[in-house]
N, C-alpha and C positions, 0 to 999 in steps of 0.2 A: 577750462578746468574740468567741467562736467564730462566733456567728451574724452579728455585724457584719462579720467578715472574709469569711465565705461570701457575704454579700449585697452588700457595698459594694466589695470589693477586686477589681479586674479583673486577672487574671493576665496578665502580659506576657512572662514568660520561657518560651521553648520550648527544651528541652534538645536539643542536637545529637547527643549520645551517650547511649544508654540503658544503664544497668548496674544490677546488683542492689545494694541498700542493704546495707552492711556495718555491723552494730551497733557493732563495736569502733572502726571509723573514725569513727562519729558521736560516740562517747564521747571519743575522743582528738582531736576536731577542733580543740581549742585549740592544737595544735602548729603549725598553719599560720601563726598570727599571730606566733609566736616564731621561725620559720625564714625568714620573708620579711624581708630586710634593709630594705626600704622602710618597714616598720611595726613593727619589733622594739621600738624605744624607746616608741612610742605604746602598744603592747600591754603593755609593762612598766608604764607609767604607769597604764593601765587596771586592771591587776592590783593595784597598790598602792592605787589608789583604792577598789576593791571590797573589798580586805582591810580597809582602814581603816573603810569604811562598815559592813561586816559586823560588825567588832568592836563598833562603837557600837550598832547595831540589836539584835544578839543579846545584848549585855550590859545593855541598857536595862531590860528587864523585871526582871532579877535585882536590879539596883541599886534600882529603885523599890520592889520588895517588901521587900528586906532593910533598906534605909535609911529609907524613909518608910512602910513597912507598907501599901503600896497594895493594893487589892483587884484582882481580874481586870478589873472594869469600869473602874476608874481607870487601869489600865495600858492598856486598850483606848482610853481617851480620849486618851492621849498619842500613840498611833499615828494617831488622827484628826487631831490637831494637826500631826503630821508630814506626813500626807497633804494637808492644806491648803497646807502649804509647797510640796509637789510640784505641786499643782494650779494654784495662783496663779502660780508661776514658769513652768510650762509654757504656760499660757494667755496670760499677759500679759508678764512680765518678760523671758522668753527672747527673744521676737521683737524687743523694744526693744534688748536688749544686743547681739544678733547684727547689728543694723543699724549699730552704731557700733564694734564691736570684732571682731577676728579670733578664731577658736577658740583659738589658742595663748594669747593674752592673757587670754581669758575663763577658760580652764582654770587657768592659773598663779595669777591673782588670786583666783579662787573657791577653789582648793585651799588657798592660804595663809590666806585669811580663815576658811575652815572649820576648819583645824587650830588657828588661834588661838582661834576660838570654842569649840572643844571643850576646850582647855586652861583657858581662863578659867572656863567654866561648870562644869568638873569641880573646879577648885581652890576656887571659891566655890560649893560644892555646896548647892543648895536646890531646892525644887519649882519656883520661879520660873525659876531659871537653866536647869533642864532643859526647861521649856516653851520658853524662848528657843532653846536648842540644838536641840530637835526641830523647831521651826517653820522657823527660818532655816537650820538644817543641812540639812533636806530640800530647801529651795530651792537652796542652794549646791551640794549634791551633784548635783541634776538638771541644773544648768548644766554642771558638769564632765562628767557622763555623756553628755549629748547632744552637747556640743561635741567630746568625744573621738571619739564614733562618727562625727560628721560629718567630722572630720579624717582618721580611718582610712579612711572611704569615699572621700575625695578622693585619697588616696595610691595607690590601685590603679585598674586599668582597670575599665570598667563591667561587663564580664562576670565580674570577680573579686569584685565587691562582696558578692554573696550568701554566698560562702565566707568572706569576712572577717567579715561580720556574724554568721554562724554560729559562727565561731571565738571572737569576743568574748563571745558568750553562754556558751560553754563556759568561758572564762576567769572569767566571773562565778561559775559553779558551782565551779570550782577554788578560788577565793578563799573562798567560804563554807564549803567543806569544811575549809580551813585554819583558819578561825575556829572552827568547831565542835570541831575537835581540840584547839585551844590554850586556849580560854576557860576550860575547867574547871581547867586547870593554873594559869593566870595568876591567877584569883581566889583561889587558895590563898595567894598572896603578898599580894594586895591586891584588894579588891572593885572599886576604881576603876582598877586597872592597865590593863584592856582599853581604857578611854577614852583614856588617855594614849598607848597604843600606836596606837590609831585615829588620833589627831592626828599622830603621827610618820609613820605610813604614808601618810596623805593629803599631808603635807608633802613626803615623798619623791616622791610622784606628780607634784607640781608642779615640784619642783627638777630632776628628770631631763629635763624638757621644755625648760628654759631654753636649752640649746645648739642645740635643733632649729631647722632652717630650714624655711620654708613655700615 
């Protein structure tokens, strides 16, 4: 990936003001997306989406090993299935969907469907249901993810887009820190509780966007 960026990506941005990089500012760069009123709700939606997806992804290996006694190789195969969902959606489905629907519609529909999918596949827990959840969940999540980024990018001026994209990446990190801190506590109550919370968080991600105007 690094070699591809270095070889293929033509840099177009030329900074007008040069200043030293502050490490603390970089770490706290997620603040910008929560303090800008134009994108606060979208940033909150993105946070809930990533919290939900993080709960699912980080809990999946534990559930597979504890419930179905999967080996490391078999757990790895599940992530290959998930990656296939990512890849096929990115290469084919995403372009088709974006041709006929706006980002807001895509995000809400995909978030609601993904939350329902997680609830059903967790309630009827089996290897087959988790294969379905991994494959289609990966596809639905990437639809939400890219559509939200596109909408965030549209909401700000062109010279602000880099800052906003950097802020959303930081939000991603914040979400997964929250997951890592809470999963160990949640599984003490129930091994499947993180899956249900993942569904709830993704559902909230879609619901809070309903009043938003484009």
